[in-house]
N, C-alpha and C positions, 0 to 999 in steps of 0.2 A: 505493498500499500505506500509507505513512506521512503521510496527509494532514492538515495541521494546517488548521485556520479561520481565517478570518479575523480572529474573536474570542480565537481561542488566542493567533495573532500577535500582537495589540494588547495582550495581558496579560503576553505575556514580553517585550516591548518594554517596557511599564510596570515592569517586575520591573527591568530592567537600568538605566532611568533610577533607579529607587529607589537601586538598590545603587552604580551610579556618585556619586550625591549623597550616600550615605553615606560612600564613601569619600573623595570630596573635602574632606567635611565633618570628617572624623578627619584628615586632613591638615592641614587649616585649622587645626582645633582644637590641633594638637601645636606649629605654627608660632606662633599668636596668641591666647594660652589667653586673653585676657583679653577679648577681642569676642566669639569665634566660640561660645566656650561658655556666653553667656548664654542664660538661659530663656525668653527672645523672639528669639533671632537663632536658636537653633536650630529650632524648629518651622516660623518660616520661612521658611529656606534648603531644609527639604524641601520644604512647600508651593512653593514657587518653582519649584525643580530638577524636583522630580517630574513638576506640574500644566502651571503655565504655559508651562516650557520644551520641553515636547515639544509643545505646543498652538502655541507658536509657531513652531517648525524645520517644523509639520506646514502652516502657514499658510505660510509661507515656501515650504516646498516645492511646493505644491499653487500658489502664485502664479507662481513660477518654470517648473513646467513647465506649467502649465495655457494658455499663453497660445495 
């Protein structure tokens, strides 16, 4: 009845990565105000955590489970 496609699942997972990245960034921003709230570090943080970390985890998961 409520079937989700693989694309919807990937989009939902990507939203969770972005939301998690934002939460961690805000927590670190409160704790390390001068470093984390930099205009260079902020966009890089989002890019690394929302794009590269999910790719790294999927590559690691495929490497470990597809032996």
